[in-house]
PyMOL Python script that loads the backbone (N, CA, C, O; Angstrom):
from pymol import cmd

cmd.read_pdbstr("""\
ATOM      1  N   MET A   1      86.915 101.625  84.079  1.00  0.00           N
ATOM      2  CA  MET A   1      88.334 101.576  83.224  1.00  0.00           C
ATOM      3  C   MET A   1      88.609  99.929  83.236  1.00  0.00           C
ATOM      4  O   MET A   1      89.796  99.616  83.326  1.00  0.00           O
ATOM      5  N   ALA A   2      87.935  99.178  83.181  1.00  0.00           N
ATOM      6  CA  ALA A   2      88.255  97.787  83.434  1.00  0.00           C
ATOM      7  C   ALA A   2      89.125  97.308  82.128  1.00  0.00           C
ATOM      8  O   ALA A   2      88.985  97.854  81.034  1.00  0.00           O
ATOM      9  N   ARG A   3      89.966  96.312  82.345  1.00  0.00           N
ATOM     10  CA  ARG A   3      91.057  95.928  81.281  1.00  0.00           C
ATOM     11  C   ARG A   3      90.498  94.519  80.972  1.00  0.00           C
ATOM     12  O   ARG A   3      90.080  93.773  81.858  1.00  0.00           O
ATOM     13  N   GLN A   4      90.514  94.230  79.775  1.00  0.00           N
ATOM     14  CA  GLN A   4      89.961  93.152  78.987  1.00  0.00           C
ATOM     15  C   GLN A   4      91.271  92.065  79.171  1.00  0.00           C
ATOM     16  O   GLN A   4      90.924  91.019  78.622  1.00  0.00           O
ATOM     17  N   ASN A   5      92.330  91.956  79.607  1.00  0.00           N
ATOM     18  CA  ASN A   5      93.222  91.154  79.671  1.00  0.00           C
ATOM     19  C   ASN A   5      94.382  91.439  80.732  1.00  0.00           C
ATOM     20  O   ASN A   5      94.304  92.384  81.516  1.00  0.00           O
ATOM     21  N   ASN A   6      95.439  90.577  80.703  1.00  0.00           N
ATOM     22  CA  ASN A   6      96.511  91.231  81.828  1.00  0.00           C
ATOM     23  C   ASN A   6      97.522  91.876  80.993  1.00  0.00           C
ATOM     24  O   ASN A   6      98.462  92.278  81.679  1.00  0.00           O
ATOM     25  N   ARG A   7      97.637  92.093  79.841  1.00  0.00           N
ATOM     26  CA  ARG A   7      98.599  92.754  78.857  1.00  0.00           C
ATOM     27  C   ARG A   7      99.001  94.144  79.900  1.00  0.00           C
ATOM     28  O   ARG A   7      98.148  94.488  80.718  1.00  0.00           O
ATOM     29  N   ARG A   8     100.016  94.732  79.845  1.00  0.00           N
ATOM     30  CA  ARG A   8     100.417  95.914  80.147  1.00  0.00           C
ATOM     31  C   ARG A   8      99.372  96.840  79.554  1.00  0.00           C
ATOM     32  O   ARG A   8      98.867  96.601  78.457  1.00  0.00           O
ATOM     33  N   HIS A   9      99.045  97.912  80.295  1.00  0.00           N
ATOM     34  CA  HIS A   9      97.770  98.583  80.013  1.00  0.00           C
ATOM     35  C   HIS A   9      98.434 100.137  80.380  1.00  0.00           C
ATOM     36  O   HIS A   9      99.154 100.460  81.325  1.00  0.00           O
ATOM     37  N   TYR A  10      98.020 100.765  79.511  1.00  0.00           N
ATOM     38  CA  TYR A  10      98.599 102.403  79.496  1.00  0.00           C
ATOM     39  C   TYR A  10      97.362 103.479  79.434  1.00  0.00           C
ATOM     40  O   TYR A  10      96.376 103.246  78.734  1.00  0.00           O
ATOM     41  N   VAL A  11      97.486 104.692  80.227  1.00  0.00           N
ATOM     42  CA  VAL A  11      96.458 105.480  80.217  1.00  0.00           C
ATOM     43  C   VAL A  11      96.857 106.832  79.873  1.00  0.00           C
ATOM     44  O   VAL A  11      98.056 107.104  79.925  1.00  0.00           O
ATOM     45  N   LEU A  12      95.976 107.756  79.514  1.00  0.00           N
ATOM     46  CA  LEU A  12      96.473 109.100  78.889  1.00  0.00           C
ATOM     47  C   LEU A  12      96.069 109.840  80.268  1.00  0.00           C
ATOM     48  O   LEU A  12      95.098 109.375  80.865  1.00  0.00           O
ATOM     49  N   CYS A  13      96.755 110.986  80.835  1.00  0.00           N
ATOM     50  CA  CYS A  13      96.177 111.795  81.486  1.00  0.00           C
ATOM     51  C   CYS A  13      95.624 112.944  81.107  1.00  0.00           C
ATOM     52  O   CYS A  13      96.330 113.872  80.715  1.00  0.00           O
ATOM     53  N   VAL A  14      94.221 113.035  81.176  1.00  0.00           N
ATOM     54  CA  VAL A  14      93.547 114.377  80.797  1.00  0.00           C
ATOM     55  C   VAL A  14      93.316 115.446  81.760  1.00  0.00           C
ATOM     56  O   VAL A  14      92.745 116.493  81.457  1.00  0.00           O
ATOM     57  N   ALA A  15      93.722 115.202  82.819  1.00  0.00           N
ATOM     58  CA  ALA A  15      93.291 116.335  83.917  1.00  0.00           C
ATOM     59  C   ALA A  15      94.203 115.793  85.104  1.00  0.00           C
ATOM     60  O   ALA A  15      94.321 114.603  85.395  1.00  0.00           O
ATOM     61  N   ASN A  16      94.895 116.971  85.806  1.00  0.00           N
ATOM     62  CA  ASN A  16      95.478 116.833  87.071  1.00  0.00           C
ATOM     63  C   ASN A  16      95.079 117.354  88.221  1.00  0.00           C
ATOM     64  O   ASN A  16      95.811 117.318  89.210  1.00  0.00           O
ATOM     65  N   ARG A  17      93.875 117.902  88.241  1.00  0.00           N
ATOM     66  CA  ARG A  17      93.305 118.675  89.236  1.00  0.00           C
ATOM     67  C   ARG A  17      93.576 118.085  90.692  1.00  0.00           C
ATOM     68  O   ARG A  17      93.050 117.002  90.949  1.00  0.00           O
ATOM     69  N   GLY A  18      94.368 118.720  91.683  1.00  0.00           N
ATOM     70  CA  GLY A  18      94.642 118.119  92.769  1.00  0.00           C
ATOM     71  C   GLY A  18      95.908 117.290  92.682  1.00  0.00           C
ATOM     72  O   GLY A  18      96.413 116.897  93.734  1.00  0.00           O
ATOM     73  N   PHE A  19      96.419 117.014  91.609  1.00  0.00           N
ATOM     74  CA  PHE A  19      97.704 116.346  91.556  1.00  0.00           C
ATOM     75  C   PHE A  19      98.724 116.748  90.632  1.00  0.00           C
ATOM     76  O   PHE A  19      99.432 115.948  90.021  1.00  0.00           O
ATOM     77  N   GLN A  20      98.820 118.507  90.496  1.00  0.00           N
ATOM     78  CA  GLN A  20      99.588 118.903  89.666  1.00  0.00           C
ATOM     79  C   GLN A  20     101.184 118.670  89.893  1.00  0.00           C
ATOM     80  O   GLN A  20     101.997 118.739  88.972  1.00  0.00           O
ATOM     81  N   THR A  21     101.508 118.394  91.196  1.00  0.00           N
ATOM     82  CA  THR A  21     102.903 117.838  91.105  1.00  0.00           C
ATOM     83  C   THR A  21     103.290 116.371  90.731  1.00  0.00           C
ATOM     84  O   THR A  21     104.420 115.931  90.519  1.00  0.00           O
ATOM     85  N   SER A  22     102.305 115.833  90.704  1.00  0.00           N
ATOM     86  CA  SER A  22     102.440 114.129  90.352  1.00  0.00           C
ATOM     87  C   SER A  22     101.958 113.634  89.074  1.00  0.00           C
ATOM     88  O   SER A  22     102.122 112.439  88.828  1.00  0.00           O
ATOM     89  N   LEU A  23     101.444 114.309  88.313  1.00  0.00           N
ATOM     90  CA  LEU A  23     100.796 113.996  87.219  1.00  0.00           C
ATOM     91  C   LEU A  23     101.076 115.124  85.916  1.00  0.00           C
ATOM     92  O   LEU A  23     100.974 116.296  86.279  1.00  0.00           O
ATOM     93  N   VAL A  24     101.325 114.971  84.844  1.00  0.00           N
ATOM     94  CA  VAL A  24     101.407 115.857  83.944  1.00  0.00           C
ATOM     95  C   VAL A  24     100.160 115.346  82.700  1.00  0.00           C
ATOM     96  O   VAL A  24     100.019 114.204  82.263  1.00  0.00           O
ATOM     97  N   VAL A  25      99.435 116.458  82.362  1.00  0.00           N
ATOM     98  CA  VAL A  25      98.448 116.244  81.347  1.00  0.00           C
ATOM     99  C   VAL A  25      98.970 115.865  80.111  1.00  0.00           C
ATOM    100  O   VAL A  25     100.034 116.362  79.743  1.00  0.00           O
ATOM    101  N   ARG A  26      98.358 115.028  79.391  1.00  0.00           N
ATOM    102  CA  ARG A  26      98.809 114.646  78.087  1.00  0.00           C
ATOM    103  C   ARG A  26      99.816 113.708  78.112  1.00  0.00           C
ATOM    104  O   ARG A  26     100.321 113.401  77.032  1.00  0.00           O
ATOM    105  N   ARG A  27     100.168 113.244  79.018  1.00  0.00           N
ATOM    106  CA  ARG A  27     101.481 112.389  79.180  1.00  0.00           C
ATOM    107  C   ARG A  27     100.600 110.909  79.450  1.00  0.00           C
ATOM    108  O   ARG A  27      99.523 110.776  80.031  1.00  0.00           O
ATOM    109  N   VAL A  28     101.411 109.933  78.854  1.00  0.00           N
ATOM    110  CA  VAL A  28     100.990 108.445  78.857  1.00  0.00           C
ATOM    111  C   VAL A  28     101.631 107.697  80.203  1.00  0.00           C
ATOM    112  O   VAL A  28     102.841 107.621  80.416  1.00  0.00           O
ATOM    113  N   TYR A  29     100.731 107.232  80.952  1.00  0.00           N
ATOM    114  CA  TYR A  29     101.310 106.301  82.080  1.00  0.00           C
ATOM    115  C   TYR A  29     100.810 104.913  82.109  1.00  0.00           C
ATOM    116  O   TYR A  29      99.741 104.598  81.585  1.00  0.00           O
ATOM    117  N   ARG A  30     101.683 103.980  82.801  1.00  0.00           N
ATOM    118  CA  ARG A  30     101.603 102.651  82.654  1.00  0.00           C
ATOM    119  C   ARG A  30     100.603 102.419  83.981  1.00  0.00           C
ATOM    120  O   ARG A  30     100.904 102.886  85.079  1.00  0.00           O
ATOM    121  N   ALA A  31      99.615 101.794  83.797  1.00  0.00           N
ATOM    122  CA  ALA A  31      98.556 101.502  84.727  1.00  0.00           C
ATOM    123  C   ALA A  31      98.857  99.955  85.098  1.00  0.00           C
ATOM    124  O   ALA A  31      99.208  99.101  84.285  1.00  0.00           O
ATOM    125  N   LEU A  32      98.663  99.772  86.405  1.00  0.00           N
ATOM    126  CA  LEU A  32      98.775  98.576  86.998  1.00  0.00           C
ATOM    127  C   LEU A  32      97.604  97.771  87.478  1.00  0.00           C
ATOM    128  O   LEU A  32      96.814  98.404  88.178  1.00  0.00           O
ATOM    129  N   PRO A  33      97.310  96.449  87.241  1.00  0.00           N
ATOM    130  CA  PRO A  33      96.203  95.928  87.640  1.00  0.00           C
ATOM    131  C   PRO A  33      95.836  96.030  89.076  1.00  0.00           C
ATOM    132  O   PRO A  33      96.726  95.739  89.875  1.00  0.00           O
ATOM    133  N   ASP A  34      94.737  96.377  89.518  1.00  0.00           N
ATOM    134  CA  ASP A  34      94.418  96.719  91.044  1.00  0.00           C
ATOM    135  C   ASP A  34      92.812  96.501  91.113  1.00  0.00           C
ATOM    136  O   ASP A  34      92.097  97.475  91.348  1.00  0.00           O
ATOM    137  N   PRO A  35      92.315  95.362  90.931  1.00  0.00           N
ATOM    138  CA  PRO A  35      90.909  95.244  90.970  1.00  0.00           C
ATOM    139  C   PRO A  35      89.880  95.904  92.044  1.00  0.00           C
ATOM    140  O   PRO A  35      88.770  96.397  91.841  1.00  0.00           O
ATOM    141  N   ALA A  36      90.649  95.747  93.313  1.00  0.00           N
ATOM    142  CA  ALA A  36      90.109  96.279  94.553  1.00  0.00           C
ATOM    143  C   ALA A  36      89.824  97.844  94.301  1.00  0.00           C
ATOM    144  O   ALA A  36      88.758  98.382  94.599  1.00  0.00           O
ATOM    145  N   ALA A  37      90.842  98.452  93.757  1.00  0.00           N
ATOM    146  CA  ALA A  37      90.843  99.939  93.616  1.00  0.00           C
ATOM    147  C   ALA A  37      89.749 100.272  92.454  1.00  0.00           C
ATOM    148  O   ALA A  37      88.893 101.150  92.561  1.00  0.00           O
ATOM    149  N   GLU A  38      89.910  99.491  91.422  1.00  0.00           N
ATOM    150  CA  GLU A  38      88.987  99.602  90.484  1.00  0.00           C
ATOM    151  C   GLU A  38      87.381  99.747  90.915  1.00  0.00           C
ATOM    152  O   GLU A  38      86.640 100.535  90.326  1.00  0.00           O
ATOM    153  N   THR A  39      86.951  98.938  91.957  1.00  0.00           N
ATOM    154  CA  THR A  39      85.752  99.018  92.285  1.00  0.00           C
ATOM    155  C   THR A  39      85.435 100.166  93.010  1.00  0.00           C
ATOM    156  O   THR A  39      84.252 100.479  93.147  1.00  0.00           O
ATOM    157  N   ARG A  40      86.496 100.958  93.581  1.00  0.00           N
ATOM    158  CA  ARG A  40      86.461 102.142  94.329  1.00  0.00           C
ATOM    159  C   ARG A  40      86.543 103.408  93.127  1.00  0.00           C
ATOM    160  O   ARG A  40      86.499 104.583  93.492  1.00  0.00           O
ATOM    161  N   GLY A  41      86.653 103.072  91.804  1.00  0.00           N
ATOM    162  CA  GLY A  41      86.748 104.195  91.078  1.00  0.00           C
ATOM    163  C   GLY A  41      88.280 104.854  90.919  1.00  0.00           C
ATOM    164  O   GLY A  41      88.462 106.051  90.701  1.00  0.00           O
ATOM    165  N   LEU A  42      89.233 103.973  91.050  1.00  0.00           N
ATOM    166  CA  LEU A  42      90.610 104.413  91.166  1.00  0.00           C
ATOM    167  C   LEU A  42      91.188 103.574  90.021  1.00  0.00           C
ATOM    168  O   LEU A  42      90.627 102.698  89.362  1.00  0.00           O
ATOM    169  N   VAL A  43      92.603 104.107  89.927  1.00  0.00           N
ATOM    170  CA  VAL A  43      93.359 103.532  89.014  1.00  0.00           C
ATOM    171  C   VAL A  43      94.836 103.494  89.555  1.00  0.00           C
ATOM    172  O   VAL A  43      95.334 104.495  90.068  1.00  0.00           O
ATOM    173  N   ARG A  44      95.462 102.409  89.436  1.00  0.00           N
ATOM    174  CA  ARG A  44      96.869 102.476  90.112  1.00  0.00           C
ATOM    175  C   ARG A  44      97.926 102.741  88.940  1.00  0.00           C
ATOM    176  O   ARG A  44      98.017 101.997  87.964  1.00  0.00           O
ATOM    177  N   VAL A  45      98.668 103.807  89.125  1.00  0.00           N
ATOM    178  CA  VAL A  45      99.477 104.361  88.132  1.00  0.00           C
ATOM    179  C   VAL A  45     100.889 104.483  88.340  1.00  0.00           C
ATOM    180  O   VAL A  45     101.198 104.873  89.466  1.00  0.00           O
ATOM    181  N   VAL A  46     101.650 104.292  87.691  1.00  0.00           N
ATOM    182  CA  VAL A  46     103.248 104.408  87.852  1.00  0.00           C
ATOM    183  C   VAL A  46     103.401 105.952  87.490  1.00  0.00           C
ATOM    184  O   VAL A  46     103.261 106.314  86.322  1.00  0.00           O
ATOM    185  N   ASP A  47     103.665 106.780  88.423  1.00  0.00           N
ATOM    186  CA  ASP A  47     103.987 108.361  88.188  1.00  0.00           C
ATOM    187  C   ASP A  47     105.295 108.401  87.926  1.00  0.00           C
ATOM    188  O   ASP A  47     106.092 107.471  87.801  1.00  0.00           O
ATOM    189  N   GLU A  48     105.530 110.148  87.815  1.00  0.00           N
ATOM    190  CA  GLU A  48     106.828 110.569  87.447  1.00  0.00           C
ATOM    191  C   GLU A  48     107.911 109.980  88.226  1.00  0.00           C
ATOM    192  O   GLU A  48     108.987 109.709  87.693  1.00  0.00           O
ATOM    193  N   THR A  49     107.624 109.717  89.773  1.00  0.00           N
ATOM    194  CA  THR A  49     108.801 109.048  90.399  1.00  0.00           C
ATOM    195  C   THR A  49     109.185 107.713  90.134  1.00  0.00           C
ATOM    196  O   THR A  49     110.203 107.185  90.582  1.00  0.00           O
ATOM    197  N   GLY A  50     108.209 107.090  89.271  1.00  0.00           N
ATOM    198  CA  GLY A  50     108.451 105.667  89.115  1.00  0.00           C
ATOM    199  C   GLY A  50     107.908 104.607  90.048  1.00  0.00           C
ATOM    200  O   GLY A  50     108.032 103.385  89.960  1.00  0.00           O
ATOM    201  N   GLU A  51     107.197 105.427  91.086  1.00  0.00           N
ATOM    202  CA  GLU A  51     106.303 104.616  91.995  1.00  0.00           C
ATOM    203  C   GLU A  51     104.836 104.600  91.713  1.00  0.00           C
ATOM    204  O   GLU A  51     104.183 105.376  91.016  1.00  0.00           O
ATOM    205  N   HIS A  52     104.487 103.654  92.332  1.00  0.00           N
ATOM    206  CA  HIS A  52     102.749 103.316  91.746  1.00  0.00           C
ATOM    207  C   HIS A  52     101.874 104.026  92.805  1.00  0.00           C
ATOM    208  O   HIS A  52     102.195 103.839  93.979  1.00  0.00           O
ATOM    209  N   TYR A  53     100.688 104.910  92.511  1.00  0.00           N
ATOM    210  CA  TYR A  53      99.967 105.258  93.463  1.00  0.00           C
ATOM    211  C   TYR A  53      98.549 105.215  92.875  1.00  0.00           C
ATOM    212  O   TYR A  53      98.378 105.029  91.670  1.00  0.00           O
ATOM    213  N   LEU A  54      97.553 105.387  93.722  1.00  0.00           N
ATOM    214  CA  LEU A  54      95.989 105.324  93.124  1.00  0.00           C
ATOM    215  C   LEU A  54      95.698 106.968  92.846  1.00  0.00           C
ATOM    216  O   LEU A  54      96.053 107.954  93.492  1.00  0.00           O
ATOM    217  N   TYR A  55      94.949 106.847  91.685  1.00  0.00           N
ATOM    218  CA  TYR A  55      94.301 108.235  91.404  1.00  0.00           C
ATOM    219  C   TYR A  55      92.947 107.916  90.837  1.00  0.00           C
ATOM    220  O   TYR A  55      92.663 106.855  90.282  1.00  0.00           O
ATOM    221  N   PRO A  56      92.027 109.070  91.052  1.00  0.00           N
ATOM    222  CA  PRO A  56      90.864 108.935  90.512  1.00  0.00           C
ATOM    223  C   PRO A  56      90.687 108.493  89.085  1.00  0.00           C
ATOM    224  O   PRO A  56      91.357 109.118  88.263  1.00  0.00           O
ATOM    225  N   GLU A  57      89.945 107.577  88.658  1.00  0.00           N
ATOM    226  CA  GLU A  57      90.159 107.378  87.202  1.00  0.00           C
ATOM    227  C   GLU A  57      89.730 108.186  86.404  1.00  0.00           C
ATOM    228  O   GLU A  57      90.107 108.100  85.236  1.00  0.00           O
ATOM    229  N   GLN A  58      88.724 109.308  86.838  1.00  0.00           N
ATOM    230  CA  GLN A  58      88.271 110.356  85.742  1.00  0.00           C
ATOM    231  C   GLN A  58      89.353 111.142  85.121  1.00  0.00           C
ATOM    232  O   GLN A  58      89.227 111.697  84.029  1.00  0.00           O
ATOM    233  N   LEU A  59      90.556 111.182  85.934  1.00  0.00           N
ATOM    234  CA  LEU A  59      91.670 111.900  85.298  1.00  0.00           C
ATOM    235  C   LEU A  59      92.413 111.210  84.315  1.00  0.00           C
ATOM    236  O   LEU A  59      93.525 111.643  84.011  1.00  0.00           O
ATOM    237  N   PHE A  60      91.830 109.916  83.623  1.00  0.00           N
ATOM    238  CA  PHE A  60      92.554 109.207  82.821  1.00  0.00           C
ATOM    239  C   PHE A  60      91.520 108.800  81.784  1.00  0.00           C
ATOM    240  O   PHE A  60      90.315 108.769  82.030  1.00  0.00           O
ATOM    241  N   VAL A  61      92.138 108.446  80.444  1.00  0.00           N
ATOM    242  CA  VAL A  61      91.443 107.576  79.639  1.00  0.00           C
ATOM    243  C   VAL A  61      92.342 106.598  79.195  1.00  0.00           C
ATOM    244  O   VAL A  61      93.512 106.852  78.909  1.00  0.00           O
ATOM    245  N   ALA A  62      91.812 105.444  79.128  1.00  0.00           N
ATOM    246  CA  ALA A  62      92.599 104.219  78.439  1.00  0.00           C
ATOM    247  C   ALA A  62      93.136 104.575  76.932  1.00  0.00           C
ATOM    248  O   ALA A  62      92.643 105.320  76.086  1.00  0.00           O
ATOM    249  N   VAL A  63      94.343 103.763  76.902  1.00  0.00           N
ATOM    250  CA  VAL A  63      94.989 104.004  75.462  1.00  0.00           C
ATOM    251  C   VAL A  63      95.361 102.551  74.924  1.00  0.00           C
ATOM    252  O   VAL A  63      96.161 101.744  75.396  1.00  0.00           O
ATOM    253  N   GLU A  64      94.628 102.462  73.909  1.00  0.00           N
ATOM    254  CA  GLU A  64      95.120 101.239  73.003  1.00  0.00           C
ATOM    255  C   GLU A  64      96.325 101.368  72.387  1.00  0.00           C
ATOM    256  O   GLU A  64      96.374 102.261  71.540  1.00  0.00           O
ATOM    257  N   SER A  65      97.449 100.644  72.596  1.00  0.00           N
ATOM    258  CA  SER A  65      98.595 100.962  71.966  1.00  0.00           C
ATOM    259  C   SER A  65      98.942  99.710  70.964  1.00  0.00           C
ATOM    260  O   SER A  65      98.866  98.595  71.480  1.00  0.00           O
ATOM    261  N   PRO A  66      99.270  99.776  69.754  1.00  0.00           N
ATOM    262  CA  PRO A  66      99.680  98.887  68.790  1.00  0.00           C
ATOM    263  C   PRO A  66     101.021  98.196  69.482  1.00  0.00           C
ATOM    264  O   PRO A  66     101.645  98.795  70.358  1.00  0.00           O
ATOM    265  N   PRO A  67     101.366  97.022  69.061  1.00  0.00           N
ATOM    266  CA  PRO A  67     102.566  96.490  69.442  1.00  0.00           C
ATOM    267  C   PRO A  67     103.901  97.012  69.771  1.00  0.00           C
ATOM    268  O   PRO A  67     104.535  96.906  70.820  1.00  0.00           O
ATOM    269  N   ALA A  68     104.277  97.743  68.394  1.00  0.00           N
ATOM    270  CA  ALA A  68     105.171  98.710  68.456  1.00  0.00           C
ATOM    271  C   ALA A  68     105.375  99.756  69.345  1.00  0.00           C
ATOM    272  O   ALA A  68     106.515 100.053  69.702  1.00  0.00           O
ATOM    273  N   ALA A  69     104.412 100.334  69.733  1.00  0.00           N
ATOM    274  CA  ALA A  69     104.309 101.332  70.720  1.00  0.00           C
ATOM    275  C   ALA A  69     104.520 100.721  72.034  1.00  0.00           C
ATOM    276  O   ALA A  69     105.230 101.294  72.860  1.00  0.00           O
ATOM    277  N   SER A  70     103.876  99.440  72.328  1.00  0.00           N
ATOM    278  CA  SER A  70     104.169  98.850  73.614  1.00  0.00           C
ATOM    279  C   SER A  70     105.505  98.768  73.629  1.00  0.00           C
ATOM    280  O   SER A  70     106.105  99.395  74.503  1.00  0.00           O
ATOM    281  N   ARG A  71     106.131  98.096  72.807  1.00  0.00           N
ATOM    282  CA  ARG A  71     107.616  97.811  72.727  1.00  0.00           C
ATOM    283  C   ARG A  71     108.559  99.102  72.919  1.00  0.00           C
ATOM    284  O   ARG A  71     109.644  98.887  73.459  1.00  0.00           O
ATOM    285  N   ALA A  72     108.295 100.248  72.583  1.00  0.00           N
ATOM    286  CA  ALA A  72     108.671 101.391  72.727  1.00  0.00           C
ATOM    287  C   ALA A  72     108.673 101.946  74.190  1.00  0.00           C
ATOM    288  O   ALA A  72     109.665 102.452  74.715  1.00  0.00           O
ATOM    289  N   PHE A  73     107.147 101.756  74.943  1.00  0.00           N
ATOM    290  CA  PHE A  73     106.991 102.079  76.112  1.00  0.00           C
ATOM    291  C   PHE A  73     108.046 101.258  76.906  1.00  0.00           C
ATOM    292  O   PHE A  73     108.856 101.783  77.670  1.00  0.00           O
ATOM    293  N   ARG A  74     107.983 100.182  76.706  1.00  0.00           N
ATOM    294  CA  ARG A  74     108.787  99.106  77.742  1.00  0.00           C
ATOM    295  C   ARG A  74     110.116  99.421  77.596  1.00  0.00           C
ATOM    296  O   ARG A  74     110.758  99.299  78.639  1.00  0.00           O
ATOM    297  N   ALA A  75     110.761  99.804  76.589  1.00  0.00           N
ATOM    298  CA  ALA A  75     112.171 100.138  76.332  1.00  0.00           C
ATOM    299  C   ALA A  75     112.626 101.388  77.084  1.00  0.00           C
ATOM    300  O   ALA A  75     113.701 101.479  77.677  1.00  0.00           O
ATOM    301  N   ALA A  76     111.607 102.434  76.988  1.00  0.00           N
ATOM    302  CA  ALA A  76     111.584 103.566  77.740  1.00  0.00           C
ATOM    303  C   ALA A  76     111.704 103.490  79.368  1.00  0.00           C
ATOM    304  O   ALA A  76     112.277 104.265  80.133  1.00  0.00           O
ATOM    305  N   SER A  77     110.983 102.315  79.635  1.00  0.00           N
ATOM    306  CA  SER A  77     110.925 102.496  81.068  1.00  0.00           C
ATOM    307  C   SER A  77     111.887 101.631  81.758  1.00  0.00           C
ATOM    308  O   SER A  77     111.971 101.657  82.986  1.00  0.00           O
TER     309      SER A  77
END
""", "prot")
cmd.dss("prot")
cmd.show_as("cartoon", "prot")
cmd.util.cbc("prot")
cmd.orient("prot")
């Protein structure tokens, strides 16, 4: 799930097996850059608690957000 640049990146949770208390399926989460984690198939995600943790990348799909949506996400966080 490589990023093309350093903009804020968002991912959509498509599965939460093993992480039901931490992740909500169909919810959009902010992902933080972590090249070392990405080489291991992990993505660093800011979860429901506001903290960031590593999760298997197969639980997410990258979301391309238009500028207006990105502003809305930033305002809500």
